N, C-alpha and C positions, 0 to 999 in steps of 0.2 A: 861541440862549443870548438869548432876548429880555429874561430876566429879568436877566443880566448884558452890558451892552453895552461893547464892546471898540471903542477907536478907535486910530487912529496920528497921533500926533504927530510926527513925523520918526522918531527911531530910539525913542520913549518910547511906549509902548502905555497908554494910558487905561482902565480895569475899572471901571465904576460898577454899583454896586449898583441896579435899575433897578426897583424896588416903590415906588414914593413914597408911592400914598396907604396902603401896610400900613406907614410908614417904616423900607421895604427890610427889613423882616422878613424870614428864611428859610425857603422853603418847599421842597417836594421838586428843582423843578427849580432854583430856585438853586444850593442844595444839591450838588446833580449836577454841575449847570456849575460850581463852582469850584472840584470835585477836579478836573473835564476840562480846565480854562482852563489848567493850569502845562506838564501837557506841549506844550502848544502855542505857548505864548509859549515854550520852549526851543526848539520845534524852527523857530521865525520866525529864522534867520537874521539879519533886518536890525534885530531888538528888542534894545537896550540896556540899558532901565530900565522901569520898572514904577507909573505912581501908579494909587492903588486909593483911590474914593471911594463918596459914596451921593448918589442924585440927593434932591432935594428938603432936608425940614429935616432930617432924620437920617441919621447914616452906618450904621448897622445896629440894629433895636431886638428882635437875639437871635431862636433860631426863633419862627416862624409857629406860635401857640398850637393850630389847628386842626389843622395838621399832627404837629404834637405829639402830640395828643393822640389821632391815629387812627393814625399810623406807631409810636409810642412804644407800642401796647397788648398788641404782641404780642411773642412772641420774635421771630418774624424780620425785624419790624417793625424792633422797637431793635437787633437786629444790624443788620441794612442802614443804618440811620442812623449806627451806629460806624464801620462799615468806612468809609463815605463820608467821615466825620469825619477817619479816620486818611489819606484819601488829602489831603485838604485840608492837616492838617499835615506830611505828608510834599513834599507840594508846593512850599507855602510855603516850605519849610527849605531845601530840597532846589534849587530854580530859582537858576538861576546869575545870572538877572536882579535887581540890586537893588530892593527893591520903597521906594516912600515911600509912607502910609498919609496922605491928606489926610480930617480926620474933620471933619467940616463938622457934625456932629451928635453925641448920643447914640450911644455906643457901649456895648452889652449885648450881655453872656453869648458869643455865637459872635461878634456883631461886634466886643466888647471880644477876644478872640481873634484876631480879624483883625490887630488893629494890633500886639498883642501878636507875630504871627509876621511882623511887615513889618521891615526893616529901618533905614528913618528914619520918625517920626511928627510931622506937622505938627498941630494943632487950634487948631480954630474959638473964640474965647472960649464961644461957646453949646454946646462941646462937655460931654460928661463921659461917665465910665467906669462900669461897672457889672458884675459877675459875680454875677447872684443866681442860678445854679444852687441851693446849699444852700438857700436860704429854702423852693424851690417843691420839696423833698425829692428834689434831682438831686444828684451828686458833680460835683465842679465837674473834670472830664476832660479835658474835648478842649480841652486847651489852656492852661486855669488853672493848671495846676500850674506850665507857665514862667513864672507871676508870679514867683517867688522869685526868679528870672534876673537878673531887672530890678528890683526893686524891694526885695529880701532880703526873706528870711522872716518875721519878724515882719507886717512889713505885709502881706507877700500873707496871713497866714495870718486877719489882722483882716476883709481886705475881701473874701476869698473866702468866709469863716466868716459874716460878716453881711450883706454884700450890698451893703455902704454905695456912695453916689453919690462920684465922684473928681472935683471940677471940675478944667477945662481946663490951671488954674494947680497946682493940685495934682498933677496927672497928671504935667508939668514935673519939678516938684519932687521925688517918687517915682520918679522912671527909667519912666515908661512912655510918654513923648513927649520931645520935642525940644526945641520952641518953641510957645507961641502966636504965630496969625498974624490977624489983624484979616480975619475973615469974606468981606468982598468982596474980598480976593486971597488967597486962601485957594489956589483952584485955581492961579492962576498963578504964584503961591511955591511949591505944591508941584511945576508943569511944571518951574520954571526950577530949583530943587533937583536933578529927574528927569535934565535934558538936562545940568546940570555932571556927573551920575555918567556918562551917555551918553556922555560927553567923554574918560572918564580910560580910559587903555590896561587893554581889557575882561582880559586873563591876571591883572595884578596886583589889579583893583577882585574879580574873581570868584573869586584865590586866596583874598583874605583873608575872603572872606564866608565861603565855603567852612569856611575854619579856624577863624574863631569861630564858626559854626554846631555846627560839631562841638562842642563846650562843648555846646548846647543839644541835641545828639542824643545826647549821653552820658548825658543825663537819661532817656532812650528807654524804661527798664525801668520808669519811675516813671510817664510815659508811658500804655505798654502798662497799667498797675496803675491808672492813673486813669480810663481809657479803658473799663476792665473792670468797673468800680466804677462808673461811670456806667448803663453799658450797665443792670447789677442794680437798681441806682436805679431805674430807668425802670417795673422792674415794682412797686413796692412800694408798697402801702398809702397809706403818707404823702404821695409824690409828686402819686395821682391825686385824693387830698383837696386837697392844696394845689393842683395845678393847676385844679382846679373853681373857686378859686376868685380866679383871680389872670386882670388884666383888663390887657391892651395898653398900655403909655405912650402918654401924648397929645403929649409932647413929648421 
């Protein structure tokens, strides 16, 4: 799991997306690691909470463009990508452990979805949130559908349709984040929060999380429709034309 660093801090497990030179864009290796890690953490009986963050100046710049072009260009590759995406969604929603996202910079596409799937979200002032799927010819299926559970339908549609950037303060107001934390203390504050969660009675906390996430899982038919729509759109002429024009963000 070289692209996903896992560290122990007492009962807290710190997961770090570790491709800083690529702004932690998700390639095949990191995609698979993000799917595989949740069952491993659930099997770790000493683990009581998780912090999820990125290395360098970004949280996650979304899917790696070279990987998307290569893997998404075939029926088999697109199906494999969406199968792994489904495992990430079910893993994060189903894990017994509370997940604190420490959003240290841009959270784009699947990076934004990772924050939506987390239980609590702290963001640095430099962080911003965006899901540009539609603009590059993809249905926003692998988690974008869940935005409406946090923001309300009209707000979610505006940002998913148009792919705009939501600065950290606006993300808090919209319901995508809990609060903004100074960049220099983001990791510390996230660990403090995770340790507070780790000290709570586990059956009560885990039962509460499971009950609340059941509301998100009730949207599973919508998620399945979204995932299927995204897989189909990967093979569209419009997607390949738009993808050829895309350049990765520089900040």
